[in-house]
C-alpha positions in Angstrom: 23.1 -21.7 41.1 19.3 -22.0 41.3 19.1 -18.7 43.2 21.3 -17.0 40.7 19.2 -18.1 37.7 16.0 -17.2 39.6 17.4 -13.7 40.3 18.4 -13.2 36.6 14.9 -14.4 35.5 13.2 -12.0 37.9 15.4 -9.0 36.9 14.7 -9.6 33.2 11.0 -10.0 33.8 10.9 -6.7 35.7 12.8 -5.0 33.0 10.4 -6.3 30.3 7.4 -5.2 32.4 8.7 -1.7 33.0 9.3 -1.3 29.3 5.8 -2.3 28.4 4.4 0.0 31.0 6.1 2.9 29.1 4.5 1.8 25.9 1.0 1.2 27.2 -1.3 4.3 26.8 -3.0 6.6 24.3 -1.3 7.9 21.2 -2.8 10.8 19.2 -2.0 12.9 16.2 -3.9 15.8 14.7 -3.1 17.3 11.3 -4.6 19.9 8.9 -6.6 23.1 9.2 -10.2 24.2 9.2 -11.0 22.8 5.8 -9.0 19.6 6.0 -8.7 17.8 9.3 -7.1 14.4 10.1 -7.0 12.9 13.5 -5.5 9.5 14.6 -6.0 7.9 18.0 -4.4 4.6 19.0 -4.9 3.0 22.4 -2.4 0.3 23.5 -4.1 -1.5 26.4 -2.4 -3.4 29.3 -4.2 -6.6 28.3 -2.2 -6.6 25.0 -5.2 -5.3 22.9 -5.3 -2.1 20.8 -8.0 0.0 19.1 -7.4 2.6 16.4 -9.6 5.4 15.2 -9.0 7.6 12.1 -11.1 10.7 11.6 -10.9 12.6 8.3 -12.9 15.8 7.6 -12.5 17.0 4.0 -15.1 19.8 3.5 -14.9 19.2 -0.3 -14.7 15.4 -0.1 -17.3 12.8 -0.9 -18.2 11.9 1.9 -16.9 14.9 3.8 -16.4 13.0 7.1 -14.9 9.5 7.2 -14.3 7.4 10.3 -12.1 4.2 10.1 -11.5 1.8 12.9 -9.2 -1.1 13.6 -8.6 -3.4 16.6 -6.6 -6.4 17.5 -3.7 -7.5 19.7 -0.1 -6.1 20.0 3.2 -7.5 21.1 6.6 -5.9 21.8 10.1 -7.2 21.0 12.7 -4.7 22.2 11.5 -1.4 20.8 9.4 -2.9 18.0 5.6 -3.1 18.5 3.9 -5.5 16.2 0.1 -5.5 15.5 -2.1 -8.5 14.8 -5.7 -8.5 13.6 -7.6 -11.7 13.9 -9.9 -12.1 10.8 -12.6 -13.9 12.8 -12.7 -11.8 16.0 -11.5 -8.3 15.1 -13.4 -7.5 11.9 -17.0 -6.4 11.6 -19.0 -3.5 10.0 -17.3 -0.9 12.2 -13.7 -2.4 12.5 -12.4 -2.7 8.9 -8.7 -1.9 9.1 -6.3 -4.8 8.8 -3.2 -4.2 11.0 -1.6 -7.5 10.2 2.0 -7.0 9.1 2.0 -3.5 10.8 5.1 -2.7 12.9 6.1 0.5 14.7 9.2 1.5 16.6 8.8 2.9 20.1 10.8 6.1 20.4 11.5 7.9 23.7 14.3 9.9 25.2 16.9 7.4 26.5 17.3 7.4 30.3 21.0 8.0 29.9 20.5 11.1 27.9 20.9 14.0 30.3 20.8 16.8 27.7 18.0 19.4 27.5 16.7 18.2 24.1 13.1 17.2 24.0 12.2 13.9 22.4 8.5 13.3 22.4 7.5 9.7 23.2 5.9 8.2 20.0 5.3 5.3 17.8 6.7 5.5 14.3 5.1 3.0 11.9 7.7 1.7 9.5 5.8 -1.2 8.0 2.2 -1.7 7.2 -0.1 -2.9 4.4 -2.3 0.2 5.1 -0.5 2.7 2.9 -1.4 5.8 4.8 -0.1 4.4 8.1 3.4 3.6 6.9 5.7 6.4 8.0 3.2 7.8 10.5 4.5 9.3 13.8 1.8 9.2 16.5 2.6 10.8 19.8 1.8 9.6 23.3 -0.6 11.8 25.3 
């Protein structure tokens, strides 16, 4: 019985680790044209930390170029990635975005899907207190 429980535990641990390996990496999205550019970059690191950078270039804006940064930790439950920002450690003059209460769904082509359709691996933010992040699809590079 002990061997059976140990085997089940090891299999579930390996499954969880392989799923997080798929999630870990850099995600990127670029929108706009010459006069109005928006770029988002999100790194999910293997040590359960993340960093986010938003670059906006509005040629007619004041100021024309805006950089916004965020960092913190992340966790995964199934296909839901949750972001946590510690007020004491993760905020300073550069890192000002609060990712608390932000959640994204990890979307990828299922391994059982043998069709030719292309599904880009991405994170889709469906909940966030940062209004311009909610609904954002950011693709894995």
